[in-house]
C-alpha positions in Angstrom: 30.3 9.4 -20.2 27.9 11.6 -18.2 27.8 14.3 -21.0 27.3 11.6 -23.6 24.3 10.2 -21.7 22.8 13.7 -21.3 23.2 14.5 -25.0 21.8 11.2 -26.1 18.6 11.5 -24.0 18.2 15.2 -24.8 18.2 14.3 -28.6 15.8 11.4 -28.0 13.2 13.4 -26.0 13.4 16.4 -28.3 12.5 14.0 -31.1 9.8 12.4 -29.0 8.0 15.6 -28.2 7.6 16.2 -32.0 6.1 12.7 -32.5 3.6 12.1 -29.6 0.0 13.0 -30.7 -0.7 14.8 -27.4 1.9 17.4 -28.2 1.3 17.5 -32.0 -2.4 18.2 -31.4 -1.5 21.4 -29.6 -1.1 22.9 -33.1 2.4 24.3 -32.3 5.2 24.0 -34.8 7.6 21.2 -34.0 10.4 23.7 -33.7 8.4 25.6 -31.1 7.7 22.4 -29.1 11.4 21.6 -29.1 12.4 25.1 -28.2 10.0 25.2 -25.2 11.1 21.8 -24.1 14.8 22.9 -24.2 13.8 26.0 -22.2 12.6 23.7 -19.4 15.8 21.6 -19.6 17.9 24.7 -19.4 15.8 26.0 -16.4 16.2 22.6 -14.8 20.0 22.8 -15.1 20.0 26.3 -13.7 17.8 25.1 -10.8 20.4 22.3 -10.1 23.3 24.8 -10.3 21.6 27.3 -8.1 20.9 24.7 -5.4 24.5 23.4 -5.6 25.9 26.7 -4.4 27.5 26.5 -1.0 24.9 28.7 0.7 22.0 26.6 -0.6 23.1 23.0 -1.0 22.8 22.0 2.7 19.0 22.6 2.6 18.4 21.6 -1.1 15.7 19.0 -1.3 16.6 18.2 -4.9 20.0 17.0 -4.1 18.7 15.1 -1.0 16.2 13.4 -3.2 19.0 12.4 -5.6 21.2 10.9 -2.9 18.3 9.0 -1.4 17.3 7.7 -4.9 20.6 5.9 -5.3 19.8 3.4 -2.6 16.3 3.1 -3.9 17.6 2.2 -7.3 19.5 -0.7 -5.8 16.3 -1.7 -3.9 14.4 -1.6 -7.2 16.9 -3.8 -9.1 17.2 -6.4 -6.3 13.6 -6.5 -5.0 11.2 -4.9 -7.5 8.1 -6.1 -5.6 9.4 -4.8 -2.3 10.3 -1.5 -4.0 6.6 -1.0 -4.9 5.3 -2.2 -1.6 7.6 0.2 0.2 5.6 3.2 -1.2 2.6 2.1 1.0 4.6 1.4 4.2 5.9 3.6 7.0 7.8 3.4 10.2 5.3 5.1 12.5 2.8 3.6 14.8 0.0 5.0 12.7 -0.2 6.7 9.3 -0.6 10.0 11.0 -2.7 13.0 10.1 -2.9 13.9 6.4 -2.5 17.6 7.1 0.3 17.6 9.6 3.9 17.8 8.6 5.5 15.7 11.4 5.5 11.9 12.0 3.1 11.4 9.2 3.2 8.9 6.3 1.2 11.4 4.2 3.8 14.1 4.7 6.6 11.7 3.8 4.7 10.4 0.7 5.2 13.6 -1.3 9.0 13.3 -1.1 9.0 9.5 -1.5 7.1 9.8 -4.8 9.9 12.0 -6.2 12.6 9.8 -4.8 11.0 6.6 -6.2 10.5 8.1 -9.6 14.1 9.3 -9.7 15.2 5.8 -8.7 13.4 4.4 -11.8 15.0 7.0 -14.0 18.4 6.2 -12.5 18.2 2.7 -14.1 18.3 4.4 -17.5 20.6 7.3 -16.8 23.1 5.3 -14.7 22.4 7.6 -11.7 23.2 10.8 -13.7 21.3 13.7 -12.0 21.4 15.9 -15.1 20.1 13.2 -17.4 17.3 12.8 -14.8 16.4 16.4 -15.4 15.4 15.5 -19.0 13.2 12.6 -17.9 11.4 14.7 -15.2 10.8 17.6 -17.6 9.4 15.3 -20.2 6.7 14.5 -17.6 6.5 18.2 -16.6 6.0 19.2 -20.3 2.5 17.5 -20.4 1.1 20.1 -18.0 1.7 23.4 -19.9 0.8 21.7 -23.2 -2.4 20.5 -21.7 -3.3 23.9 -20.4 -2.3 25.5 -23.6 -4.7 23.2 -25.5 -7.6 24.2 -23.2 -6.9 27.9 -23.5 -6.4 27.7 -27.2 -10.1 27.0 -27.6 -10.9 30.4 -26.1 -8.1 32.5 -27.6 -7.2 30.8 -31.0 -5.7 34.0 -32.3 -3.5 34.6 -29.3 -1.0 31.7 -29.6 2.2 33.7 -29.0 0.7 35.4 -25.9 -0.4 32.0 -24.5 3.0 30.6 -25.0 4.6 33.5 -23.1 2.0 33.4 -20.3 2.0 29.6 -19.8 5.4 28.3 -20.7 7.8 31.2 -20.1 6.8 32.9 -16.8 10.1 33.1 -14.9 8.8 31.8 -11.6 6.9 29.0 -13.3 9.7 27.9 -15.6 12.2 27.9 -12.8 10.3 26.1 -10.0 8.4 23.7 -12.3 11.5 22.6 -14.2 13.8 21.5 -11.3 13.6 18.0 -9.9 11.0 18.6 -7.2 7.2 18.2 -6.6 6.1 21.4 -8.3 6.4 20.3 -11.9 4.5 17.1 -11.2 1.8 19.0 -9.3 1.2 21.4 -12.2 1.2 18.5 -14.8 -1.4 16.6 -12.7 -3.5 19.7 -12.3 -3.4 20.8 -15.9 -4.1 17.3 -17.2 -7.1 17.0 -14.8 -8.4 20.4 -16.2 -7.8 19.2 -19.8 -9.8 16.0 -19.4 -12.5 17.6 -17.2 -13.0 20.1 -20.0 -13.2 17.3 -22.6 -16.1 15.7 -20.6 -17.9 19.0 -20.3 -17.6 19.5 -24.1 -19.1 16.0 -24.7 -21.7 16.6 -22.0 -21.3 13.1 -20.7 -19.0 11.0 -18.5 -16.2 9.5 -20.6 -14.4 6.4 -19.3 -10.8 7.3 -20.3 -10.9 11.0 -19.3 -12.6 10.1 -16.0 -9.9 7.6 -15.1 -7.2 10.0 -16.0 -8.9 12.7 -13.9 -9.1 10.3 -11.0 -5.4 9.3 -11.3 -4.4 13.0 -11.4 -6.5 13.7 -8.4 -4.9 10.9 -6.5 -1.4 12.1 -7.5 -2.3 15.7 -6.4 -3.6 14.4 -3.1 -0.3 12.5 -2.5 1.9 15.5 -3.5 0.0 18.5 -2.0 -3.4 17.5 -0.6 -4.5 21.1 -0.1 -4.6 21.5 -3.9 -7.4 18.9 -4.1 -9.5 20.7 -1.5 -9.2 23.9 -3.4 -9.7 22.3 -6.7 -13.1 20.7 -5.9 -15.1 23.9 -5.4 -13.4 25.5 -8.4 -14.4 22.6 -10.6 -17.9 22.7 -9.3 -18.2 26.4 -10.1 -16.9 25.6 -13.6 -19.5 22.9 -14.0 -22.3 25.1 -12.8 -21.3 28.1 -14.8 -21.1 25.8 -17.9 -24.5 24.3 -17.2 -26.3 27.5 -16.1 -24.5 30.3 -17.9 -27.1 32.9 -16.8 -26.5 32.2 -13.1 -22.7 32.5 -12.9 -22.5 35.0 -9.9 -25.0 33.0 -7.8 -23.2 29.8 -8.6 -19.9 31.3 -7.4 -21.4 32.9 -4.3 -23.3 29.8 -3.2 -20.4 27.4 -3.7 -17.8 29.4 -2.0 -20.1 30.5 0.8 -20.9 26.9 1.6 -17.2 26.0 1.4 -16.2 28.8 3.8 -19.0 27.8 6.2 -18.0 24.1 6.0 -14.3 25.0 6.6 -15.2 26.7 9.9 -17.8 24.2 11.2 -15.9 21.0 10.6 -14.5 21.0 14.2 -18.1 20.9 15.5 -19.2 18.2 13.1 -16.1 16.0 13.4 -13.6 17.1 16.1 -10.9 15.0 14.5 -11.1 17.1 11.3 -10.3 20.6 12.4 -9.4 22.5 9.1 -8.8 25.9 10.7 -6.5 24.3 13.2 -4.6 22.6 10.4 -4.0 25.9 8.7 -2.8 27.5 11.9 -0.5 24.6 12.5 0.9 24.9 9.0 1.6 28.5 9.6 3.3 27.7 12.9 5.6 25.2 11.2 6.8 27.9 8.8 7.2 30.5 11.7 9.5 28.1 13.5 11.8 27.8 10.5 14.8 30.1 10.0 15.6 32.0 6.9 16.6 35.4 5.5 13.2 36.1 3.9 11.2 35.4 7.0 8.1 37.6 7.3 7.2 38.7 10.9 3.5 38.0 11.3 1.2 37.3 14.3 0.0 33.8 15.0 -3.1 32.7 13.0 -5.9 32.0 15.4 -7.9 28.9 14.2 -11.4 30.5 14.3 -13.5 32.7 12.0 -12.5 36.0 13.8 -8.9 35.0 13.7 -9.0 34.4 9.9 -10.8 37.7 9.3 -8.2 39.7 11.3 -5.4 37.9 9.4 -7.0 38.5 6.0 -5.1 41.8 5.2 -1.8 40.1 6.0 -2.7 37.0 4.0 -3.7 39.2 1.0 -0.4 41.1 1.3 1.7 37.9 1.3 -0.3 36.2 -1.4 -0.7 39.1 -3.8 2.1 41.6 -3.1 5.1 39.6 -1.9 8.0 39.8 -2.4 7.9 43.6 -1.8 10.4 45.6 -3.9 12.1 46.6 -0.6 12.8 42.9 0.1 15.1 42.4 -2.9 18.2 41.2 -1.3 19.7 39.9 -4.5 18.8 39.7 -8.2 17.1 36.3 -7.8 14.1 38.2 -6.5 13.9 40.5 -9.5 11.8 38.2 -11.8 9.2 37.6 -9.1 8.9 41.4 -8.4 8.5 42.1 -12.1 5.9 39.4 -12.4 3.9 41.1 -9.7 4.0 44.5 -11.4 2.9 42.9 -14.6 0.1 40.9 -12.9 -1.4 44.0 -11.3 -0.9 46.1 -14.5 -2.9 43.4 -16.4 -5.5 43.2 -13.7 -6.0 47.0 -13.9 -6.5 46.8 -17.7 -8.9 43.9 -17.2 -11.0 45.8 -14.7 -10.9 49.0 -16.7 -12.1 47.2 -19.9 -14.3 44.5 -18.4 -17.2 45.4 -20.7 -15.1 44.2 -23.6 -14.8 40.7 -22.3 -14.1 38.7 -25.5 -15.6 35.3 -24.8 -19.0 33.8 -24.2 -20.8 30.7 -23.1 -18.7 27.8 -21.8 -15.5 29.7 -22.4 -16.4 32.2 -19.6 -16.8 29.2 -17.3 -13.2 28.1 -17.9 -11.9 31.7 -17.2 -14.0 31.8 -14.0 -12.5 28.4 -12.9 -9.0 29.7 -13.5 -9.5 32.8 -11.4 -11.4 30.9 -8.6 -8.8 28.3 -8.2 -5.8 30.6 -8.5 -7.1 33.2 -6.0 -8.2 30.6 -3.5 -4.8 28.8 -3.7 -2.9 32.1 -3.4 -5.0 33.2 -0.4 -4.4 30.0 1.5 -0.7 30.3 0.8 -0.9 33.8 2.2 -2.5 32.4 5.4 0.1 29.7 5.9 3.5 30.7 4.4 5.7 33.2 6.2 8.7 33.5 3.8 8.9 35.8 0.8 11.2 33.3 -0.9 8.9 30.4 -0.3 5.7 32.2 -1.4 7.3 32.7 -4.8 7.8 29.0 -5.2 4.3 28.1 -4.0 2.6 30.7 -6.2 4.4 29.4 -9.3 1.8 26.7 -10.1 -1.1 29.2 -9.9 0.5 31.9 -12.1 -0.4 30.4 -15.6 -4.1 30.3 -14.4 -3.9 34.0 -13.8 -1.6 35.3 -16.5 -2.9 33.4 -19.5 -6.5 34.6 -19.4 -5.5 38.1 -18.3 -2.8 38.7 -20.9 -5.1 37.5 -23.7 -8.2 39.4 -22.5 -6.4 42.7 -21.8 -4.6 42.5 -25.2 -7.9 42.5 -27.0 -9.3 45.2 -24.8 -6.3 47.4 -25.3 -6.6 47.1 -29.1 -10.2 48.1 -28.9 -9.4 51.1 -26.6 -6.7 52.3 -29.0 -9.1 52.1 -32.0 -11.7 54.1 -30.1 
């Protein structure tokens, strides 16, 4: 029965991805769309198998979400209104701080959204975890397709490279295909980018794209609020570089200088909003956890000097981990190879920067990708103290780095060979 349900929904959603206009307008062949969707399904099944192994299942959120969703499905069927209201309720005296991970409604919300969503899918899959993978990955599939459509405007002749750099990065396809928050986060992020770009192209505020951007922003805030904080300056830089193409460097410098200054002076403006302290607390939460990939680092001090002193360590964690010496098993190999490829492409890009292939508003999109990805990775380096965890957290930023780099350096390499 379970296998029949899985096959039935797999066939249905494979058909659906070849019929929806959003996917068709990507310009990819239907066979390619189906193939990429199947890759995500396979990755989702591998993710489920990996976290069902005896050494991992005890701490596997994905299976905990599934068990919790069974009771939520009963709640949905017996009291639909209460099921919806329950999303906005909590058992604490107050909702708690939006940045802290303990005794906070906001911290619980990111897991509750996945559980509630799975509870809805359970109605159709008869509580079949593996069939739920198909439902989740249908939602996850909107993200990479949306980002592909944005980048296609810049590199129309690089379709194969874009597919490889967006859909098939090992870390991305693994972490963003399992039943967890990461796939939803990337889809919300990519859809926001897609519709933000559409408004810039029209040079006006469009009602439908604006509403979708707002809904995606709300979802991102609920799932990982720090992404919203990092997204705002990157979007502002994109807007300014698009509006004032001759002032790109001043735009980047002014926006991020102001953001850094604001980050450190918030405690003096509003003591209840202490962003450096929140970052230090987040790092401390990770340092208190136990795991084989724990990185020994000093405590992050919540002040400007403390962040400057910790910067080399943060850069190492964000951009160089996992080290090749940390490979305890073959599961680390794809992440290590991704790092080698990323730095190889970065070297080619820097070496051939005079051959940058785009102009005008396209450059603004590339700048946005680099600004958002680097700021996200850097903050992860400041707060995460596990090599294994940093691979997962980095996964949603990798397409924003790899896609422009692999397309730009490919062009530059051809030009260098001809010369």
